[in-house]
C-alpha positions as CSV (number, residue, x, y, z in Angstrom):
1,M,115.7,-10.1,-42.3
2,A,118.3,-7.3,-41.4
3,K,116.8,-3.9,-40.9
4,I,117.3,-1.5,-43.8
5,N,119.5,1.6,-43.0
6,L,117.7,4.6,-44.4
7,K,120.3,6.9,-43.4
8,R,123.2,7.5,-46.0
9,E,126.8,8.0,-45.1
10,P,127.6,11.8,-44.9
11,M,130.4,13.1,-47.3
12,P,133.4,14.4,-45.6
13,R,133.9,18.1,-46.7
14,Q,136.3,21.0,-46.0
15,D,135.3,23.5,-43.3
16,P,133.3,26.3,-45.2
17,K,135.5,28.9,-43.7
18,L,138.6,27.2,-44.9
19,R,137.4,26.4,-48.2
20,A,136.1,29.8,-49.0
21,K,139.7,30.8,-49.2
22,N,141.1,28.0,-51.3
23,F,140.6,26.2,-54.5
24,N,141.1,22.7,-53.1
25,E,138.5,20.1,-53.6
26,V,135.3,20.8,-51.1
27,A,134.1,17.0,-50.9
28,L,137.0,14.9,-49.6
29,G,135.6,11.6,-50.7
30,Y,134.6,8.4,-48.7
31,S,137.1,6.3,-47.0
32,A,137.1,2.5,-47.6
33,E,134.9,2.1,-44.3
34,Q,132.6,4.6,-45.4
35,A,132.1,3.3,-48.8
36,K,131.5,-0.1,-47.6
37,A,129.0,1.0,-45.1
38,E,127.1,3.0,-47.8
39,A,127.4,0.2,-50.3
40,S,125.9,-2.3,-47.6
41,R,122.5,0.1,-47.6
42,C,121.8,-1.3,-51.2
43,I,119.1,-3.7,-51.0
44,Q,120.0,-5.1,-54.5
45,C,116.3,-4.9,-55.5
46,P,115.1,-6.9,-58.5
47,K,113.5,-4.0,-60.3
48,R,117.0,-2.1,-60.9
49,S,115.1,1.2,-61.4
50,C,118.3,3.1,-60.7
51,V,119.7,1.6,-63.9
52,E,116.7,2.9,-65.8
53,G,117.4,6.3,-64.5
54,C,121.1,6.3,-65.7
55,P,121.7,7.8,-69.2
56,V,124.8,5.5,-69.9
57,D,123.1,2.3,-68.4
58,I,125.6,1.6,-65.7
59,D,125.1,-1.7,-63.7
60,I,124.7,0.2,-60.5
61,P,123.9,-2.6,-58.2
62,G,126.6,-4.7,-59.8
63,F,129.3,-2.3,-58.9
64,I,127.8,-1.4,-55.5
65,K,127.7,-5.0,-54.6
66,A,131.4,-5.5,-55.5
67,I,132.2,-2.6,-53.2
68,R,130.2,-4.3,-50.4
69,D,132.2,-7.7,-51.2
70,D,135.6,-5.9,-51.1
71,N,136.2,-6.8,-54.8
72,M,137.4,-3.4,-56.0
73,P,138.7,-4.6,-59.3
74,E,135.4,-6.0,-60.2
75,A,133.8,-2.7,-59.3
76,V,136.0,-0.9,-61.6
77,R,135.4,-3.5,-64.2
78,I,131.6,-3.1,-64.1
79,L,131.7,0.7,-63.9
80,K,134.0,1.3,-66.8
81,S,132.4,-1.2,-68.9
82,K,129.7,1.4,-69.4
83,N,131.4,4.7,-68.4
84,S,134.7,5.9,-69.5
85,L,134.6,9.1,-67.2
86,P,133.5,7.8,-63.8
87,G,135.7,10.3,-61.9
88,I,134.1,13.0,-63.6
89,C,130.5,11.8,-63.3
90,G,130.9,11.0,-59.6
91,R,131.4,14.5,-58.9
92,V,129.4,16.7,-61.2
93,C,126.4,14.7,-62.5
94,P,122.9,15.3,-60.9
95,Q,122.4,11.9,-59.6
96,E,119.6,13.3,-57.3
97,T,117.5,13.8,-60.3
98,Q,118.5,10.6,-62.2
99,C,119.7,7.3,-60.8
100,E,119.3,8.2,-57.2
101,V,115.7,9.6,-57.5
102,S,114.8,6.0,-58.8
103,C,116.3,4.3,-55.9
104,A,113.7,2.2,-54.0
105,L,115.0,3.7,-50.7
106,D,114.3,7.2,-51.7
107,K,110.7,6.6,-51.1
108,K,111.3,5.8,-47.2
109,G,114.6,7.5,-46.4
110,A,117.6,8.7,-48.2
111,P,118.5,6.9,-51.6
112,I,121.9,5.1,-52.0
113,A,124.7,7.7,-52.6
114,I,125.4,6.3,-56.0
115,G,127.4,9.3,-57.3
116,R,129.6,9.3,-54.0
117,L,130.2,5.5,-54.6
118,E,131.0,6.0,-58.3
119,R,133.5,8.6,-57.3
120,Y,135.1,6.3,-54.7
121,V,135.6,3.7,-57.3
122,A,137.2,5.8,-59.7
123,D,139.5,7.2,-57.2
124,W,140.3,3.9,-55.9
125,E,141.4,2.9,-59.4
126,R,143.7,5.7,-59.9
127,A,145.2,5.1,-56.5
128,N,145.7,1.5,-57.0
129,M,146.5,1.0,-60.8
130,D,148.7,-2.2,-60.1
131,S,146.3,-4.1,-58.0
132,A,143.2,-2.8,-60.1
133,G,144.5,-4.7,-63.1
134,S,144.2,-3.3,-66.7
135,S,140.6,-2.5,-67.8
136,I,141.7,-1.8,-71.3
137,T,141.3,-4.5,-74.0
138,H,142.2,-3.7,-77.5
139,P,139.7,-5.4,-79.8
140,K,140.4,-6.5,-83.5
141,P,141.0,-3.3,-85.5
142,T,138.1,-2.8,-88.2
143,G,140.2,-0.5,-90.4
144,K,137.4,2.3,-90.4
145,K,138.4,5.8,-89.6
146,V,136.1,7.9,-87.5
147,A,136.4,11.7,-86.6
148,V,135.1,13.0,-83.4
149,V,134.9,16.8,-82.8
150,G,135.1,18.2,-79.5
151,S,136.6,16.7,-76.3
152,G,133.9,17.5,-73.8
153,P,131.9,14.7,-72.3
154,A,130.1,13.8,-75.4
155,G,133.1,13.6,-77.6
156,L,135.2,11.7,-75.1
157,T,132.4,9.1,-74.6
158,A,131.9,8.7,-78.2
159,A,135.6,8.4,-79.0
160,A,136.1,6.0,-76.1
161,D,133.1,3.5,-77.2
162,L,134.1,3.7,-80.9
163,A,137.9,2.8,-80.0
164,K,136.6,0.0,-77.8
165,L,134.6,-1.3,-80.7
166,G,137.9,-1.4,-82.8
167,H,137.6,1.7,-84.9
168,N,140.4,4.1,-85.6
169,V,139.3,7.3,-83.9
170,T,140.8,10.8,-84.2
171,L,139.6,13.4,-81.6
172,F,139.7,17.1,-82.6
173,E,139.8,19.7,-80.2
174,A,139.8,23.4,-80.6
175,L,141.5,24.3,-77.4
176,H,145.3,23.7,-76.4
177,V,144.0,21.0,-73.8
178,A,141.5,18.3,-74.2
179,G,138.5,18.3,-71.9
180,G,136.1,21.0,-73.2
181,V,133.8,22.4,-70.5
182,L,135.2,19.9,-68.0
183,M,138.4,21.8,-68.3
184,Y,137.4,25.5,-68.8
185,G,134.0,25.6,-67.1
186,I,133.9,23.7,-63.8
187,P,136.3,25.1,-61.1
188,E,139.1,23.1,-59.3
189,F,137.1,23.1,-56.1
190,R,134.5,21.0,-57.6
191,L,136.3,19.1,-60.5
192,P,139.9,19.0,-60.2
193,K,142.0,19.3,-63.4
194,K,144.1,16.3,-62.4
195,I,140.8,14.1,-62.5
196,V,139.8,15.4,-65.9
197,Q,143.3,14.8,-67.3
198,A,143.4,11.4,-65.9
199,E,140.0,10.4,-67.9
200,V,141.3,12.1,-70.9
201,D,144.6,10.0,-70.6
202,Y,142.4,6.8,-70.3
203,V,140.5,7.7,-73.5
204,A,143.8,8.1,-75.4
205,S,145.1,4.8,-73.9
206,L,142.3,3.1,-75.8
207,G,143.9,4.2,-79.0
208,V,142.3,7.4,-79.6
209,E,144.5,10.1,-81.3
210,I,143.9,13.5,-79.6
211,V,144.7,16.6,-82.2
212,L,144.6,19.7,-80.2
213,D,144.6,23.4,-81.5
214,T,142.2,22.5,-84.3
215,V,139.1,24.4,-85.0
216,V,136.9,22.4,-87.2
217,G,135.2,24.7,-89.4
218,K,138.1,26.9,-89.6
219,T,141.2,25.0,-89.5
220,V,139.6,22.1,-91.4
221,S,136.2,21.7,-92.6
222,V,133.6,18.8,-92.0
223,D,133.7,18.1,-95.6
224,E,137.4,18.0,-95.9
225,L,137.6,15.5,-93.0
226,L,134.9,13.2,-94.8
227,N,137.0,13.5,-97.9
228,D,140.1,12.6,-96.1
229,G,139.1,9.0,-95.4
230,Y,136.9,9.3,-92.3
231,R,134.0,7.0,-92.8
232,A,131.9,8.9,-90.1
233,L,132.1,11.9,-88.0
234,F,130.7,12.9,-84.8
235,L,130.1,16.5,-83.8
236,G,130.2,17.2,-80.0
237,P,131.8,20.6,-79.7
238,G,129.3,21.6,-77.0
239,A,127.7,25.1,-76.6
240,G,130.1,27.6,-75.6
241,A,128.7,30.9,-76.9
242,P,127.6,33.1,-73.9
243,M,124.2,34.5,-73.6
244,F,123.7,38.2,-72.4
245,L,121.0,40.3,-70.6
246,N,120.7,42.8,-73.4
247,I,120.0,45.7,-70.9
248,P,121.5,49.2,-70.7
249,G,125.1,49.5,-69.6
250,E,126.0,45.8,-70.3
251,N,129.0,46.9,-72.1
252,L,130.6,48.7,-69.2
253,N,134.0,47.5,-68.1
254,G,134.0,45.1,-65.1
255,I,131.0,43.0,-66.7
256,Y,132.0,39.3,-67.7
257,S,130.1,36.5,-69.3
258,A,130.4,33.4,-67.0
259,N,132.2,31.8,-69.8
260,E,135.0,34.3,-70.0
261,F,135.3,34.7,-66.2
262,L,135.5,30.8,-65.6
263,T,137.8,30.3,-68.6
264,R,140.3,32.9,-67.2
265,V,140.0,31.3,-63.7
266,N,140.0,27.6,-64.7
267,L,141.7,27.0,-67.9
268,M,144.0,30.0,-67.8
269,K,144.6,29.2,-64.1
270,A,144.0,32.7,-62.5
271,Y,143.4,30.6,-59.3
272,Q,147.1,30.1,-59.2
273,F,148.2,33.7,-59.2
274,P,151.1,34.7,-59.1
275,E,152.4,31.4,-60.6
276,Y,150.0,32.1,-63.6
277,D,149.6,35.7,-64.1
278,T,146.2,35.7,-65.9
279,P,144.4,39.0,-65.8
280,V,141.0,38.9,-64.1
281,K,139.6,41.6,-62.2
282,V,137.6,40.8,-59.0
283,G,136.2,43.7,-57.1
284,Q,135.1,43.8,-53.5
285,R,131.5,43.5,-54.3
286,V,130.4,41.1,-57.2
287,G,126.9,40.4,-58.7
288,V,126.3,37.0,-60.5
289,V,123.1,37.0,-62.3
290,G,121.6,33.5,-62.8
291,G,120.6,30.5,-60.7
292,G,122.3,27.4,-62.3
293,N,125.4,25.6,-61.5
294,V,127.4,28.1,-63.5
295,A,126.3,31.0,-61.5
296,M,127.2,29.0,-58.3
297,D,130.7,28.2,-59.8
298,A,131.3,31.8,-60.8
299,A,130.2,33.3,-57.4
300,R,132.2,30.8,-55.5
301,C,135.4,31.5,-57.6
302,A,134.9,35.3,-57.1
303,L,134.8,34.7,-53.2
304,R,138.0,32.6,-53.4
305,L,139.8,35.2,-55.4
306,G,139.1,38.0,-52.7
307,A,135.7,39.3,-53.2
308,E,134.4,40.6,-49.9
309,E,130.6,40.3,-50.8
310,V,129.3,38.1,-53.5
311,Y,125.7,38.0,-54.6
312,I,123.4,35.6,-56.5
313,V,120.9,37.8,-58.4
314,Y,118.3,35.5,-59.6
315,R,114.6,36.4,-60.8
316,R,112.8,33.4,-59.4
317,S,112.8,31.9,-55.9
318,E,115.1,29.3,-54.6
319,V,112.6,26.5,-55.4
320,E,112.8,27.3,-58.9
321,M,116.7,27.4,-59.0
322,P,118.3,25.1,-61.7
323,A,121.4,24.6,-59.7
324,R,122.0,21.4,-57.8
325,R,120.9,21.5,-54.2
326,E,124.4,20.5,-52.9
327,E,126.0,23.4,-54.8
328,V,123.3,25.9,-53.5
329,E,124.0,24.6,-49.9
330,N,127.9,24.8,-50.3
331,A,127.5,28.4,-51.7
332,K,125.5,29.5,-48.7
333,E,127.7,28.0,-46.2
334,E,130.7,29.7,-47.8
335,G,129.0,33.2,-47.4
336,I,127.4,33.8,-50.8
337,Q,124.4,36.3,-50.4
338,F,121.3,35.3,-52.4
339,R,119.1,38.0,-53.8
340,L,116.2,36.1,-55.0
341,L,113.1,37.4,-56.9
342,T,115.5,40.0,-58.1
343,N,116.2,40.9,-61.8
344,P,118.6,43.7,-63.3
345,K,117.0,46.5,-65.1
346,Q,120.3,48.2,-66.2
347,F,123.9,48.7,-65.2
348,I,125.2,51.7,-63.9
349,G,128.7,53.0,-64.6
350,N,131.2,55.6,-62.8
351,D,133.1,58.2,-64.6
352,Q,135.9,55.8,-65.8
353,N,133.3,53.9,-67.3
354,W,133.3,50.8,-65.0
355,V,130.5,49.2,-63.6
356,A,129.3,50.6,-60.2
357,G,126.0,49.1,-59.6
358,M,123.0,47.2,-60.9
359,E,119.5,48.9,-60.9
360,C,117.3,45.9,-60.1
361,Y,113.5,45.1,-60.0
362,E,111.9,43.2,-57.1
363,M,109.9,40.3,-58.8
364,E,106.9,38.2,-58.0
365,L,105.9,34.8,-59.6
366,G,103.0,34.4,-61.9
367,E,101.5,31.4,-63.8
368,P,104.0,28.8,-65.0
369,D,105.7,29.4,-68.3
370,A,107.0,27.0,-71.0
371,S,109.7,25.8,-68.6
372,G,107.1,24.6,-66.1
373,R,108.5,27.2,-63.6
374,R,106.3,30.1,-62.5
375,R,106.9,33.0,-64.5
376,P,108.8,36.0,-63.0
377,I,107.1,39.3,-63.3
378,A,108.7,42.8,-62.5
379,I,106.9,44.7,-59.6
380,P,106.2,48.3,-60.8
381,G,108.1,51.0,-58.8
382,S,110.2,48.4,-56.9
383,E,113.6,49.5,-58.6
384,F,116.6,49.6,-56.1
385,I,120.3,49.8,-56.8
386,L,122.8,46.9,-55.6
387,K,126.2,48.3,-55.5
388,V,128.9,46.2,-57.4
389,D,132.2,46.7,-59.0
390,V,132.2,43.6,-61.0
391,A,129.1,41.8,-62.5
392,I,129.0,38.2,-64.2
393,A,126.4,37.2,-66.5
394,A,125.7,33.4,-66.0
395,L,122.5,32.9,-68.1
396,G,123.3,29.8,-70.1
397,T,125.1,29.3,-73.4
398,R,124.2,28.6,-77.0
399,P,126.1,26.8,-79.7
400,N,128.9,28.5,-81.8
401,P,127.7,28.8,-85.4
402,I,131.1,28.1,-86.9
403,I,130.5,24.4,-87.7
404,P,126.8,24.9,-89.0
405,S,127.8,27.9,-91.1
406,T,130.8,26.2,-92.7
407,T,129.0,22.6,-93.3
408,E,126.6,22.1,-96.3
409,G,123.8,19.9,-95.5
410,L,123.4,20.4,-91.9
411,E,119.8,21.4,-90.5
412,T,119.7,23.5,-87.5
413,S,116.9,25.0,-85.4
414,R,116.1,28.5,-84.6
415,W,118.2,28.4,-81.5
416,G,121.4,27.3,-83.5
417,T,121.4,23.8,-82.4
418,I,122.1,21.0,-84.9
419,I,119.1,18.8,-85.6
420,A,119.9,15.1,-85.0
421,D,117.8,12.1,-84.2
422,E,117.1,11.8,-80.6
423,V,117.9,8.2,-80.3
424,T,120.9,7.7,-82.7
425,G,122.3,11.3,-83.0
426,K,122.3,10.9,-86.8
427,T,121.8,14.2,-88.7
428,V,120.5,14.6,-92.3
429,K,124.0,15.0,-93.6
430,P,125.3,11.6,-94.8
431,A,127.9,10.1,-92.4
432,V,127.6,12.9,-89.8
433,W,126.1,12.5,-86.0
434,A,125.9,14.9,-83.5
435,G,125.1,15.0,-79.6
436,G,125.5,16.8,-76.5
437,D,124.9,20.7,-75.9
438,I,125.3,21.3,-79.8
439,V,122.0,19.4,-80.1
440,T,120.1,20.2,-76.9
441,G,121.6,23.4,-75.8
442,A,123.2,23.6,-72.5
443,A,122.6,20.5,-70.5
444,T,124.1,18.1,-68.0
445,V,127.5,16.3,-68.4
446,I,125.7,12.8,-68.1
447,S,123.1,13.6,-70.8
448,A,125.8,14.7,-73.2
449,M,127.7,11.2,-72.4
450,G,124.5,9.4,-73.1
451,A,124.2,11.1,-76.5
452,G,127.9,10.2,-77.2
453,K,127.3,6.6,-76.1
454,R,124.1,6.2,-78.4
455,A,125.7,7.8,-81.3
456,A,128.8,5.7,-81.2
457,A,126.5,2.5,-81.2
458,D,124.7,3.8,-84.3
459,I,128.2,4.7,-86.0
460,D,129.3,1.2,-85.3
461,A,126.4,-0.3,-86.8
462,H,126.6,1.9,-89.8
463,L,130.2,1.1,-90.4
464,R,129.4,-2.6,-90.0
465,G,126.8,-2.3,-92.7
């Protein structure tokens, strides 16, 4: 029996000193040789626990075996039979807490780099469209119209699955481009826009009609859509409303929500100045409050836009940080400074009403709270001033109330999320399903995709009687 290789193939990346000054993708992707070497580590165990850890049920051993066997068209076919957005998932999904943590090799060494191999297959398909063969099949039309609201990961997945099942799908997007948070929220250096656009184009090629600049709840209501011949409707608009600290001085100039800052940088292309003259102020010293992926994204964008010093201000320790380890490591390598066990008390302004500093507490950790993490407690008398001329609040998001407030019969929680069945996504309103961040609050791309996939299956069952 061949000896098992417990060490994974490293991902080639840009040098930290170079990448901190550009918006090009940090991870460069596997070569064919590296992908095959990594795929060859998979022991094809019969238990297939990695599949159990995947929210969209990808045949992970199957597509990895196809890579190993140099059968890339088969790898593409297997992967896209379950996942319509592999180029996105391979880059931004937290595989380390899902499929990879379930890998049998994780107990003895490094798990198979499933996300990196997924990315490799998706990138190979885009570069080899002719030899890949068409993975698009057009089933017999059912004649049933379905509306999908929101073109983020939940909406794109639901729309793609419903189209593959033969339904006539229209996807409504509020912004001028499709992709939702994948376009406006995640920076170019982590998820290039051309990758998102390619995945959107694939969904459109399945027969999905994409209607832009349409705010459901304002341009047209849910009930108007249902009265216009749509037999079912899936709500996947995400959770794009920002959350704030609610401390003194938060209305000073120079303080952004991460949503606004990242939308200006990503969707409005401030990173391509002067080609796109999008106004975004980036000072010399930037403080980003929060410890998730969005905080890392905002901090690393500020650094690339010219800030001299960028701080992550987080009230717990690094152990409790919700950001992916990979993103924390990348941020540190690029020179982002971490002010841990630190929490703002108030913002301090100058004579021109611009932020000039954050007065912060030093924190200590007490007993675990409802999240399971140790609760941060301010240390009396520990206040100090952190000088900043721009501050960004990256504290998470909540659903925009426009759809629930204009739709009779939807039930919402006290957090403003739509109440829907955890398995099917069905709401209490007839013919309406919901999934993704509008139901769970801010979560991961892959969990939103899983919700879209489950809802699409239930909508299909409903439409077929």
